C-alpha positions as a printed Julia matrix, in Angstrom:
68×3 Matrix{Float64}:
 -17.56  -44.01   93.58
 -15.62  -40.78   93.44
 -15.72  -40.06   97.18
 -12.48  -39.19   98.92
 -14.07  -40.57  102.1
 -14.33  -44.16  100.87
 -16.78  -46.24  102.91
 -17.42  -43.5   105.44
 -19.59  -43.73  108.52
 -23.2   -43.06  107.44
 -22.51  -43.9   103.78
 -25.02  -46.74  104.19
 -27.88  -44.31  104.85
 -28.91  -43.92  101.19
 -29.53  -47.66  101.03
 -32.35  -47.61  103.56
 -33.35  -44.0   104.29
 -35.09  -41.43  102.13
 -35.43  -41.61   98.35
 -32.56  -42.58   96.05
 -32.9   -39.32   94.13
 -32.23  -37.21   97.25
 -28.74  -38.61   97.91
 -26.64  -37.74   94.82
 -24.38  -34.85   95.68
 -24.04  -35.79   99.36
 -20.37  -35.38  100.22
 -19.88  -39.06  101.03
 -21.67  -40.27   97.87
 -19.06  -38.88   95.49
 -20.18  -39.32   91.88
 -22.77  -42.03   92.58
 -26.02  -41.19   90.81
 -29.62  -41.94   91.83
 -29.95  -44.98   89.57
 -26.84  -46.58   91.11
 -28.15  -45.8    94.59
 -31.47  -47.44   93.7
 -29.69  -50.56   92.39
 -27.5   -50.74   95.49
 -30.56  -50.32   97.7
 -32.26  -53.18   95.87
 -29.29  -55.42   96.69
 -28.71  -54.08  100.21
 -32.19  -54.3   101.78
 -32.74  -58.07  101.37
 -29.18  -58.79  102.53
 -29.6   -56.5   105.53
 -32.76  -58.38  106.47
 -30.93  -61.69  106.17
 -28.1   -60.35  108.33
 -30.54  -59.17  111.01
 -32.24  -62.58  111.05
 -29.19  -64.84  110.79
 -25.97  -62.86  111.24
 -24.91  -63.88  107.71
 -23.59  -61.01  105.55
 -23.73  -61.75  101.82
 -23.05  -58.47  100.04
 -20.33  -59.14   97.44
 -16.9   -57.77   98.23
 -16.89  -56.29   94.71
 -19.9   -54.01   94.92
 -19.46  -52.95   91.28
 -20.99  -56.3    90.29
 -24.24  -55.08   91.84
 -24.41  -51.6    90.33
 -23.11  -52.28   86.81
C-alpha cells in the first residue's frame, strides 16, 4: 500500500527474507507497516511452498483480504 511502484521487482523480498520489522520504510513498501508484512509473510510462505511443489499459485487476487 502507498507505493508508487506498485508490485515492483523485489517487492516480494520482505515476505521471505529478513525480519518483518526491518522492511517498513523501504521505497517499494510504501506505507505498509511491520504487522502487515508479518501477516502477508504468514500467508505467502505456505503458498510459496505449495507453488514450488505443485506449480499451483493460490494467493488471493485481493491481497487486502489477507492483511486486514
